[in-house]
N, C-alpha and C positions, 0 to 999 in steps of 0.2 A: 568497478562500475556500480555494483550492488551496494557497496559501502557508501559511495557518494550519494546514490539515490536514497538510501536509508537516512543519511544525515540531512539531506534536503527535506525529506518528509518530517523529520523531527523538528527542524527549524520552522517549517511551515506551520506545524501544529502549535508551536510556541507563539508564533506571530498571530495566528488566528485566535488563539486563546486570549492573547493580549487585547486584540480588538473586540472580542466578545465581552471582556471585562470592561472595556471602554464604553461599549454600547450599554452595558448594564448600568454603569455609573451615570449615563445620560438618559436613562429610562427609555431606551430604544429596544424593546423586547423582540421585535420582528428581526432586526439586524442581528441581535444577540443570538437568536435561534439559528439564523443563517450561518454565522461564524461557528457556533457549536457543532452544527452539522458538518462543516468543513474540517473542524478538529477531529471529529469521529472518523471521517474519511481518511485523513492523513495518518491517524493512529492505526487504522486498518492496513493502509499501504505499508507503514513502517513495520508492522508485524509480519506482513508477507515477505518483505525484503529480509527481515531478520531471520525468518524461518529458512529462506533460501540460502542465506549465508551459513546458517547452522548446518544445513544438509550438505552443503559443499565441504565444509570443514570436516564433517563426520565421514562422508562417503567419497569425497574427492571427485576425480574425473568420472568414476563409475556412476555417480549421481547424474551428471550431465548427460551421459550416454543413455541411462535409463529413461530420463525425461524425453529424450529424442525418440526413443523406441515407442514409448507410451503415446506420444503425440501422433506418430505415424500410424499406430494401431487405431487410435480414435478417428483419425482422418479416413482410414480405409473402411471403417464400419459406419461412418456417418451416412445419413440418407443423402441422395443426390440433390444438388442445388438446382432449383428450377428458375 
């Protein structure tokens, strides 16, 4: 699932970059900036998925268990929701 998500982010970044270049070619700087921001978001998401895949490859099931434990700890120490 993470590999599919990572590939989707990569394709989205390519598509948004293509559209940013198209906007630039047509002197539409506002839309170009919008697409450049989307490219940056997709690249950040790609890096997150890539890091998760790397951690799973390095640590296996232990990594997933540790994540679960850390989330439980964080939830138990969080201030109550009002």
